[in-house]
FIKOLPA-929304 format. One line per 5 residues: number of its first residue (from 1); for each residue z, x, y of C-alpha. Coordinates in steps of 0.02 Angstrom, whole numbers, plus 32768, in hexadecimal, padded with zeros to 4 digits. Each point is the difference from the previous one (the first is absolute). Layout:
N
NUM> Z/X/Y | ...;
***
This chain:
419
1> 2288/BF1D/8720 | 80BC/8048/7F9D | 7FA3/8067/7F9F | 7FBD/8057/80A6 | 80A7/8005/8050;
6> 8043/806D/7F77 | 7F65/8073/7FE5 | 8025/8020/80C9 | 80B6/8026/7FE2 | 7FDD/8085/7F86;
11> 7F68/8041/805B | 8034/7FF8/80B7 | 80BE/802D/7FEF | 8071/809A/7FF1 | 807D/7F7B/7FB2;
16> 7FD8/7F8B/7F6A | 8055/7F4A/801C | 8051/7FCD/7F71 | 7FE4/7F42/802F | 7F41/801C/7FF4;
21> 802A/805E/7F4D | 8062/7F62/7FCD | 7F80/7F88/8030 | 7F77/8089/7FB0 | 8074/7FEB/7F65;
26> 8002/7F41/7FF9 | 7F53/7FFF/8014 | 7FD4/8063/7F77 | 8081/7FCD/7F83 | 7FB9/7F9D/7F5E;
31> 8081/7FB0/7FE5 | 802C/7F44/8019 | 8064/7FCE/8076 | 80B4/7FE7/7FC8 | 8014/7F59/8002;
36> 7F7C/7FF8/7F79 | 807C/807A/7F8E | 808B/7F81/8029 | 7FA3/7F70/7FC4 | 7FC6/8045/7F56;
41> 80C3/8039/7FF5 | 801D/7F3A/8009 | 7F72/7FD1/7FA2 | 8057/8075/7F6E | 80A3/7FAC/800A;
46> 7FCB/7F5D/8003 | 7F8B/8022/7F4B | 80A3/8065/7FC6 | 8071/7F4F/8021 | 7F89/7F96/7F9D;
51> 7FE1/806A/7F5C | 8040/7FD0/7F61 | 80BE/7FDD/7FE0 | 8064/8099/7FB9 | 7FFE/7FF8/7F38;
56> 80C0/7FCE/7FF9 | 7FC2/7F5B/806D | 7F85/7F71/7FA6 | 7F60/7FFF/8025 | 7FA1/7FA6/808C;
61> 7FBA/7F5F/7FC0 | 7F50/7FE7/8017 | 800C/7F97/8082 | 808A/8055/8056 | 7F8C/8095/7FEB;
66> 7F66/7FA9/8054 | 805F/7FB9/8093 | 8048/80B4/8020 | 7F50/805A/7FFA | 7FCF/7F70/808B;
71> 8083/8023/8062 | 7FF6/80BD/800F | 7F45/7FEA/8019 | 8026/7F9E/80A4 | 8076/8072/8033;
76> 7F90/808A/7FEB | 7F77/7FAA/804A | 8084/7FF8/80AB | 8014/80B3/7FEA | 7F5C/8027/7FFC;
81> 7FCE/7F97/80A6 | 80A5/804A/8069 | 7FC4/80B4/7FC2 | 7F59/7FDB/8049 | 8042/7FAE/8098;
86> 8082/8093/801E | 7F7A/8085/7FDC | 7F7C/7FA7/8091 | 809A/7FEF/806F | 8037/80BF/7FE2;
91> 7F30/801D/8019 | 8000/7F9D/8093 | 80A3/8055/804A | 7FB3/80AA/7FF8 | 7F45/7FE7/804C;
96> 8071/7FB3/808B | 8060/80A4/8018 | 7F65/8062/7FEB | 7FA3/7FA2/8086 | 808C/8012/8071;
101> 8010/80C3/7FC8 | 7F44/8003/8049 | 801B/7F9A/8094 | 808A/8077/8043 | 7FAD/80AB/7FC7;
106> 7F6A/7FB5/8076 | 8062/8048/809C | 8021/80BD/7F97 | 7F81/8041/8084 | 8052/7FAE/8083;
111> 80B2/8049/7FEA | 7FD6/80AD/7FCB | 7F77/8010/80AD | 8042/7F8B/808B | 80BE/7FD8/7FC9;
116> 8056/80A5/7FB6 | 7FBD/8085/8074 | 8031/7F87/8097 | 80B9/7FD1/7FB6 | 8058/800C/8081;
121> 7F93/7F9A/807A | 7FD5/7F71/7F85 | 8071/7FEA/7F82 | 804E/7F92/8071 | 7F64/7F98/802E;
126> 7FFA/7F54/7FE5 | 7F59/8005/7F98 | 804E/809C/7F8B | 8090/7FAB/7FDF | 7FA2/7F5A/7FCA;
131> 7F8D/8069/7F9F | 80AA/805A/7FA8 | 8034/7F53/7FEC | 7F80/7FD2/7F75 | 8038/80A5/7F9E;
136> 7FD0/80B2/7FFB | 7F8F/804A/7FAE | 8042/806D/7F71 | 7FA0/809D/802A | 8056/7FF9/80A1;
141> 809C/7FB5/7FE6 | 805C/80B4/7FE7 | 7FD2/8025/80B3 | 8017/7F75/8050 | 80A5/7FF2/7FBA;
146> 802D/80C0/802D | 7FF6/7FD9/80AB | 803B/7F63/8010 | 80AD/8033/7FAC | 7FED/80A0/806D;
151> 8063/809F/7FE3 | 808E/7FFC/809B | 8071/804D/7F8E | 7F9C/8097/8018 | 7FF0/8033/7F4B;
156> 7F9B/808F/7FD5 | 7FB5/805A/7F63 | 8079/809D/7FF0 | 808C/7F6E/8010 | 7FA4/7F90/7F60;
161> 7FE1/80AE/7F99 | 80BD/8034/8033 | 8053/7F58/7FBB | 7F88/800F/7F76 | 8035/80B7/7FC5;
166> 80A0/7FC3/800E | 7FE7/7F63/7F97 | 7FAF/8079/7F6D | 8087/807C/800F | 808B/7F7E/7FE2;
171> 7F97/7FA7/7F74 | 7FF4/80B2/7FAA | 80A6/8013/8012 | 8016/7F5B/7FAD | 7F9A/8029/7F6C;
176> 8057/80AE/7FFB | 809E/7FAD/7FCA | 7FB4/7F7E/7F8B | 8057/7F74/805D | 7FED/7F57/7FAE;
181> 8073/7FA4/8083 | 7F72/7F81/806D | 8080/7FB2/8065 | 7FF6/7FDB/80AE | 8063/80A4/8055;
186> 808F/7FEA/807F | 7FDA/7FCD/80B7 | 8044/80A9/802B | 7F5F/804C/7FA1 | 7F7A/7F84/8015;
191> 7F74/8084/8006 | 8034/8014/7F51 | 7FC0/7F67/7FDB | 7F67/804A/7FE2 | 803D/8000/7F3D;
196> 7FC7/7F47/7FFC | 7F76/7FF6/8050 | 7F90/8020/7F5F | 8039/7F66/7FB6 | 7FCC/7FA3/8095;
201> 7F4B/8044/7FF2 | 7FEE/7FD4/7F5E | 802B/7F51/8038 | 7F8D/7FED/808E | 7F51/7F9C/7FE2;
206> 8004/8016/7F3F | 7F6E/7FAA/7FE8 | 7F92/807E/8078 | 8022/8096/7F92 | 8007/8074/8098;
211> 80B4/8028/8016 | 804D/800A/7F49 | 800F/80A5/7FB4 | 7F6B/8067/7FD5 | 7F9F/7F8E/8089;
216> 7F99/8049/8087 | 8089/7FC4/8088 | 808B/8022/7F97 | 8036/808C/805F | 7FC7/7FE5/80AF;
221> 8071/7F69/801B | 8081/805B/7FA6 | 7FF7/808D/8082 | 7FEA/7F81/8099 | 80A2/7F9E/7FBA;
226> 8056/80BC/7FED | 7FD7/8054/80AC | 8032/7F59/8048 | 80C1/8011/7F9C | 7FFF/8096/8053;
231> 7FC4/7FD2/80AC | 807E/7F76/8017 | 808F/8036/7F98 | 8076/7F8E/8061 | 7F92/7F6B/7FA2;
236> 7FB2/8065/7F64 | 7FA3/7FA2/7F8A | 8021/7F43/7FF3 | 7FAD/7F78/7F87 | 7F51/7FA8/8053;
241> 7FD4/80B0/804B | 7F87/8023/7F71 | 7F93/7F6F/801F | 7FF2/801A/80C1 | 7FE1/80C1/7FD3;
246> 7F7C/7FC4/7F88 | 7F84/7F91/8053 | 8002/808B/8099 | 7FD8/8082/7F84 | 7F5B/7F87/7FC0;
251> 7FB9/7FFC/80A0 | 8032/80A6/804F | 8032/80C7/7FB0 | 80A0/8029/7FE2 | 803A/804A/80AA;
256> 7FC3/7F78/806B | 805A/7F7B/7F7C | 809B/8062/801F | 7FF9/8006/80D1 | 7FD5/7F4A/7FFB;
261> 809A/7FC8/7F75 | 806E/8076/8072 | 7FED/7F9D/80A1 | 7FDA/7F42/7FB0 | 80BD/8031/7FB0;
266> 8030/802B/80AD | 7FC3/7F68/8055 | 809E/7F7F/8015 | 7FE6/7F86/7F7F | 7FE1/8085/7F68;
271> 8093/806E/8045 | 806E/7F75/7FF7 | 7FB8/7FBF/7F3F | 8009/80B0/7FC2 | 80B3/8017/8022;
276> 8026/7F5A/7FB2 | 807E/7FEE/8077 | 802C/7F22/7FF0 | 8056/8008/80A6 | 7F55/8058/8057;
281> 7F7E/7F8C/7F97 | 8064/7F4A/8019 | 7FB6/7FFD/80B8 | 7F55/8006/7FB2 | 8012/7F7E/7F85;
286> 805F/7F95/8089 | 7F75/8015/8067 | 7F72/7FE2/7F85 | 807A/7F70/7FC6 | 7FE2/7FA8/80B5;
291> 7F42/8007/8009 | 8005/7FBD/7F40 | 8053/7F78/803D | 7F9D/7FE0/809D | 7F50/8018/7FA7;
296> 8033/7FBF/7F4B | 8085/7F85/800C | 7FD3/7FA7/7F53 | 8018/80AB/7FAF | 808F/802F/8068;
301> 806C/7F5A/7FC4 | 7FCA/8009/7F4C | 8038/80BE/800A | 80A9/7FC1/803C | 8011/7F93/7F84;
306> 7FDD/8082/7F74 | 806F/8096/805E | 7F5C/804F/8009 | 803A/8089/8082 | 7F70/806A/8053;
311> 8038/80AC/7FAE | 7FFA/7FBE/7F4B | 7F4C/800A/8021 | 7FC1/8056/80B1 | 8052/80A5/7FCE;
316> 7F96/803D/7F6E | 7F65/7FBE/807F | 803D/806A/8084 | 803D/809D/7F97 | 7F48/7FFF/7FAB;
321> 7F9B/7FB1/8091 | 7FB9/7F80/7F72 | 7FC0/8071/7F94 | 805C/7FC3/7F77 | 7FE5/7F3E/8018;
326> 7F5F/7FF5/804C | 7F5A/8060/7F9E | 7FD9/80A7/803A | 7F5B/7FD5/8071 | 8060/7F6F/8052;
331> 8098/8078/8036 | 7F8B/8073/804B | 7FBD/7F86/8070 | 80C6/7FD2/802D | 8018/80BC/801A;
336> 7F60/7FE4/8074 | 805D/7F9B/8078 | 80B9/8031/7FE5 | 7FA9/80BA/8068 | 7FAF/7F92/808D;
341> 8082/7F7F/8022 | 80AA/8066/7FBF | 8099/7FCB/7FA0 | 7FEA/7F3E/8034 | 7F6E/7FF4/7F92;
346> 806C/8026/7F6F | 8071/7F60/8017 | 7F56/7F96/802C | 7FAF/8024/7F5C | 809C/7FD4/7FBA;
351> 7FF2/7F45/8044 | 7F3A/8007/7FD9 | 8030/8011/7F4A | 808C/7F7C/800A | 7F7A/7F8D/804F;
356> 7F78/8029/7F8A | 8076/7FD5/7F53 | 8054/7F7A/805F | 7FDF/7F7A/7F7B | 8045/807A/7F6D;
361> 8091/8024/8065 | 8041/7F4B/802F | 7FD2/7FF4/7F27 | 8085/806B/7FD3 | 8095/7FA1/8000;
366> 808C/808B/7FC8 | 7FF9/80B8/8050 | 7FE0/804B/7F61 | 7F4B/7F9C/8005 | 7FE4/802F/80B1;
371> 8030/80BB/7FFB | 7F70/8002/7F64 | 7F84/7FB6/808A | 8032/8081/8081 | 7FFB/8097/7F89;
376> 7F40/8014/7FDE | 7F6F/7FA9/8034 | 7F5D/7FD2/7FAA | 7F94/8096/7FF7 | 7F76/7F8B/803E;
381> 8041/7FD7/8099 | 7F8A/7FE0/808B | 8012/8087/8083 | 7F92/7F95/8073 | 8070/7F6C/7FE8;
386> 80B4/806E/7FFE | 7FCB/8047/80AF | 7FCF/7F50/8050 | 80BA/7FC6/7FC1 | 8040/80A3/8054;
391> 7FA8/7FFA/809A | 8023/7F32/8023 | 80BC/8052/8017 | 8041/8005/80BC | 8056/80B5/7FD9;
396> 7FC9/8081/80A5 | 8050/80B3/7FEA | 8063/7FD0/80C3 | 803C/7F60/7FB1 | 8048/8041/7F58;
401> 8058/809E/8065 | 805C/7F85/807C | 8036/7F91/7F6F | 8034/809D/7FAE | 8065/804B/808D;
406> 8054/7F4D/8027 | 8047/8001/7F51 | 8034/80B7/8009 | 804E/7FE5/80AA | 8066/7F63/7FB2;
411> 8021/806D/7F62 | 8048/8082/806B | 8051/7F91/8078 | 806B/7F98/7F54 | 8023/80B1/7FD9;
416> 8062/802D/808D | 8058/7F65/8014 | 8040/7FFE/7F4D | 80B1/8029/7FE1;
***
């Protein structure tokens, strides 16, 4: 059961997995689900609307008063029914989530004893890939990510410590000067973007309460991001990196999070997106649009009618690796398969999300409404249902890279022949 898994995380691991802490907090909380408080507020608002008129207006007649009391009684009964229905739905969702987590956790020992010790020979095995697809147990997630992302850059602890000391020295210098300027520095000194990191750290997963000032992981996140800004002064800190680093820190220690962040952001797709170079990003958007038309032609046509271009929604999804638009547990499953399948899975996920929300998308008849649908999805989104849609999309790493190369070559050819 879930409580056995959490107990195992605390007693048999050198690292406490924050996903388990979150689950424990949820199970032990004494408050009602969020939906209850929202419906109570609605009931209070309805009651206030039907109070007696202000003194400046004539009082209600007995007949009118009786009529209004009857109306408010009906409305409140409706709210009560909706409250119970919503609460029941939320409890059922959490139960399914826990059951799924328990199923995944049944394979912890297999990962720890059979797969991780023999990673080089086992990770590409058909059975392992199938197991991987179901989602990684939280207690081994960090270890799998570290191995899957790799360290082809050869980042060492000494390099991390050196970058971190430079970052801290810069912050000390800023504090001594009592600088109040938090604007993004010029591109000639991007390492100095450590000045703006603390602002983004405060805005990273605010509902978790882990990364805000004075919280347990605030300094860790700031250190990893600051060290990266000095490791890659040509890139510096870019908005969105805080979400990637935060997810890594929730699953591993600071040094390994730094190694994974550095290697992750050096991959072709992220190297392009975090440079925010429109000319380099456009082939990715064009390649995605090709698969959108092939896989979801109705949505593609609807987007064309609304002038909803891929970069309007895809940019944030990719840069934050779906951590802002999806619940954290669901986005971690996206990370799992991104680590397994490569950057094509980022775009396959986007198509899966669009497919799952097809009816809502097609109901949005103006660009602004469509944007709202795509900006944030329900906390009660079914992970299994979403991944069923994602895996139904016919998009492989080889197919995506081939289409991307075709688009890039066409773009290059057009530039060469342009006057």
